[in-house]
N, C-alpha and C positions, 0 to 999 in steps of 0.2 A: 463387910462393907455395905450390907443391905441398909438402905436409907429409911429412916422413920421420920415423917414430917412432924415438925414441932407443933404443939398445941396452939390454937388461935391463928394459925397461918391460913390464908385463903386457899381453898381447894384448887388444884391445878387447872381443873376444867373451867375456872372463872378467869384465868389469866391469859395473857397473849400467847397464842393467836386465837383463842377460842371465840372471841367476839369480833374477829376480823370481818369487815363489811364486804363480803364477797359479791353481793348484789351490786353494791356501789362500784366495785372494781369492774364488773362486767358492763355496767351502764357507761363507764368512762371509756370503754373500748378495749380494755384488757381481755385477753383470752389465754387460757392455760395451754401449755405445750404438752404434747403426748409423751407418755413414758417410752423410753427407749432401752432401759435397763431393768431387767427383772431378776430379782434375787430369790432363789428357791431354797427354802429350808428343808432339805431332804431328810435330815435326822435331827431330833431335838436334844440329843444327849451327846456327851463327849467322852473320849477315853483318856483325857488328861483333866487335871484339876488346877488349871492355871490361876494363880492368885490375882492376876490383874484382869480377869475375864469380866466384861460388862454384862454378858448374858446370864451368868450364874452367880456372880458375886456382888451385883449392884441392885438398884432399887426394884426393878421389875422382875418378879419371880414367876411370871406366867409360864415359863418353860415347864414347870412341874405339872401343869395340866395338859400339856401337849402330848399327842401320841408320839411314840418313839420314832416311827417312820412315816413318811408321806405315803399314803395309799395310792394305788394305781387309779382309783376313781378321782381323787384330787388331782393327780397328774394329768389325767385326760381332760378334766374341766379347765385346769390351768392352761393347757395347750390350746384349747378352744378359745378361752378368753384372751390369750395373747394374740392369736390369729385375728380374732374379732377386733381387737384394739388396733392392730397393724393395718387391717383393711380399712377401718373407719378413718384413720389418719394418713393412709397412703405411705406407710413406712417401708422403705426399701431394705432396711436392715435393722436388726435389734441385737441386743446382747443378753445372754443368759448367764448368770453366775450361780453355780451350785455351792451351797453353803450349809452351815449347821449352827450350833453343835459342830459335830464332825461329820461331814457329808459322806466320807468313805464308809462309815458305819452302816449306811443304807444298803451297801453291797453292790457288786458289779451289775447284777440284773436290774436293779432299780435305776441305777445311773443310765444304763443302756436304754431302758424303757422310756424314761422321761425325755431324754435327748432326742430319741427317734420320734416320739409322739409330738414334741414341739416342732421339730423340723418338718415333719409331714404336714401338720396343720398350717404352718407358716408358708410352706411351699405352695399350698393351694391358693394363697392370696398373693403370691409373688414376693415374699419377704425372705431375705437371707438371714440366717441365725448364726451368730458367733457364740461359742460356749467356752466358759472357763470354770475352774473349780478352785476354791480356797481350802487348803487342808493343813492340818498340823503335821502331816508327813508320817505319822506312826505306821499307817497301813499301806503306804505307797509302795507296793511291790510290783514285780514285773507283770503280773496278770492285770493289775489296774492300768499300768502304763501301756500295755498292748491295747487295751480297750480305749484309752484316751487317744492313742495314735489312730486307731480305726475311726473314731468319732471326731477327730480333730479338736480335742479339748485342750486348751491351754491350762497349765497348772501353776498356781501360786502356792508357796509354802510359808507358813508362819515360823519364823526363826529369829532368835534374839542374839545371835553372834557366838562368841567363844563359849566354851563349856560352862564356866562359872556364871557367865552372864545369862545364857539360855536357861540353865537349870535353877536360877534364882527364882523364876516365876513359873516356867513351863514344866510342871512336875506331874507325876502320877499321883493318885489319891493317897498312896502309901508313902509319899515323900520322895520317891526315886526320881532322879532327873531323866529327861528324855533326849538330851543332846546327842548321845551316841546313836540312838535309833534314827533320829531325824537327820543327822549328818549323813548317815548311810543312804537314806532315802533321797536326799538332795544330790548326792554323788551319782546315784542311779539315774536320776532325772537329767542332771546336767551333762553327763558324759555320753558319748556315743550316739546311738540312733534316736534317743528321745530328747536330745538337746533342743530341738525345734519346738517341743511342747512347753519348754520352761518359760513361764510367765514372769517370774521374779520372786523376790523374798519380801515378806512383810515383817518388820521389826518394831516391836513396841518399846519405846524408850524407857529405860530404867536409869535414874540418876546415879545409882550405885555402880553402874557398869561404865567402864572407861570408853568414851566416845570413839577415839581413834582405833582402839583395839577391837571394838565392836564393828566398826566399818571395815577394817582389814579382814576380819573373820567372815563378813558377809561377801565381800568381793572375791574372796578366795574361791568361791564356787562359780565365778563368772556369770552372775545373774544379769539378765538384760535390764532389769529394773529393781530398784530397792525402794520400798515404801517405809519411811519412818513414821510411826504412829504415836501421837501424843496420847498418854494414858487417859481414858475417858473419865471425866469428872466435871463438876460444875460448881456454882457458887454455894450450893447447899451441901455438896459432898465434894470438896476440893481433891484434886489428884495428889498423889504422894509428892512431898517436897514443895508444894505450891500452896501458899497461904493466900486465901482469897482476898484480893485488894492490896496485897503487899507489893512493893516496888521491885523486889528482887526478881532476877530473871534466870533461874537455874536451867530451864529448858532451852532458852535461847543460847545460853553459854555452851551447853552440850552440843546443840545443833550447829552453832557457828564453828566450833572446832572441826566438826565433820565437813561442813561446807568448805572451809578454807583448804582442807586436805583434798576434797573432791574437785573443787574448782581449780586448784593450783596444779593438778596432775598434768603431765605432759600430753597425755592422750585421754580421751573419754573412757573411763573404766566401766561405768554403768550409768544408766539414767537414775537419778534420784528424784522421785516424783515431786516431793514438796518443794525442793529448790527450783526445779524447772518450771513448776506452775507459777511460782513467785516471779521468776524471770520472764515468763510469758506475759504475765499481767503488767510488769514494768515496761514491756515492749508494746503494750496496747492491745494485745490479743486477749481473748476470753479465756477464763479458767476452764479446765476439764475435770475439776475435782471439787468436792464439797468442802474440802479443808480450808481453802482460801478463795477469795474472789466472790463475785455476785452473780455468777451464772446460775440459771434456774436448775433446780433439781429435777431430773427426769427418771427417777428411780422408784420402783414399787417392790415390795417384798411380799412373797406368799409364804405364810407360815406352814408348818408341818400339817396342821389340820385344815388348811385351805383358806385361812383368814388372810385378807388383804391388809397389809400394814405399811406404814412409813418405814424409813430407815431404822434398822434394828438397833443402831447406836443410841437411839432415843430411849432405849430400855435402861440406860444409865441414869435417866432423870427421875422418873417416878413410875409407879405401877400404872400400866395402861397408856403410857405416853406415845407409843407407836401405833396404837389401835385406831382403826377407822370404823369398825362395826360392819365392815363389808366382808363378803365371802365369795370365792370363785364359783360355788355351786349355784348362787342366786344373783350375783352382781357383776356387771361389767367393770373393767378397770376405769372406764370413763367416769364412773360414779365417784371414784376417789379423787379425781382431778379438782373437784370443787369443794372438797373438805377444807375448812379454814386452815388446818395445820399443813396440808399439802400446798395450798395457795401461798402461804407464807414463805414457802421454800422456792417459789417461782417469781416473786415480785421484787427481788433485788433490794435496792436501797429503801424501798417503802416498808420493809420488814425490820429495819434497823431502829434501835432506840436512839435517844438524844446523844448519848456518849459517842456512839459509832458515827452517827450522822455528822457530828461536828469534827470528826477526826480527819487529819490530812492524808491518811493512807487508807481511807475507807474502801476505795475502789480496789485496792490490792488485798487488804486483809479480809474485807467483806464481813467483818464481825467474827471471823474464824469459823470453826466447825459449829454448826447450829446447835447440836446437843450440849456443847460446852458453855452456852449462854444461859442455861437455865438457872433460875433461883426460885425459892419458895415465895418470893415477894413480887417479882416482875415477870415470872414465866420466862419466855424466850426473848424478851425485849432488851435485855442488857447486853453488854459486851462479853466476849469470851472470858472465862476464868483465866485464860492464858494471855490476856491482853498485853501486859508488859513484855512477855516473852515474844509474842508475835511482832510487836512494834520494834523491838530491838533486832530481831532476826531480819525482818523486812528492810529496816534501815541499813543494816550491815550489807545485805545482798545488793541493795540498791546502790550503795556507795561503790562497792567493788565493780558492779556491772557498769555503772555510769563511767567510772574511771577507764575501764577497758574500752568502752565504746568511744570515748573521747580520744584515747590513744590511737584506736583504729582509724578514726577520721583524720587524725593528724598525720597519719602515714600515707593517706591516699594522694 
């Protein structure tokens, strides 16, 4: 799936948002908001070879040049930079997400070291630190869980449902499926003393997997949250089953089946982040996710070598799409706030192109996931490659939600 740009296409660095007038925005009174979420890439490799992975299988192949593990030197500087940023902006609390690759490959000692270093630095400036980790679950044993319990680290596991569904994409390099191992890890996490650490399950949608069977397999573990992730793609490299610009809505149809099952349940079985974010937006509240809505992005990534980057999902667009040119050894996080690409993620409707600006659900959809807007011609100024799917899904949720609100008011 590695993307090669067609000849005679303009280079990405000349497309939106590269030429965004940051000085003009500042002169108009706009100011950037501080980062509140820091994603740390503890390890740049993985023990699975998932076919749908945006880090290893798509346009940006910079992982090959990254050190395998984040050094303690980079960890120490990252802790200092985070504390510096928190002090500058008076942040009472921040969130740290340990990520990869597969972060558990870094080992227990590195996880312990970086969490304690960040918390110690943040405590000196009066900032509380919440920590979570996103793992494929292969190495999630009792020793790791005891450490996470001690450090109060919430654990999210990437899991695609029933055996056939999960093993379709999440395989070892030799082709073996990982479902059995991951299922055992989730049971270990979800049951008994560690259930309080369970952050939820992240499921990447595969149209070949049955939506309801997938949902039932996920909720069988009693997760507090389920995150359904649209496979990362864009107009230049469309996701599986999605023809760029075509009116068909295969992903909406898949998600609507799940929504109707979830929403129609007699009791709340789990939170489903995408559905609840859409309903929040329909209710007039701000989104808490970069998947939908126009809320500013407050996230920075620290790569394994210490580079400060934007959301790593941008690696699905083109080589270098997430880069800022900044590094924790020499640069404060504040320097990233005024990079045009970062600014574009914080200015809401002003970063939308004409198609989205004219849309009647722009405040709900928000153009969709930012990385999914990319094309070799417009940069990130177009609508999401999932535009028809998002419109149909939001319209369906809106109709059901509005009908129930009307019924509730009628009974008062």
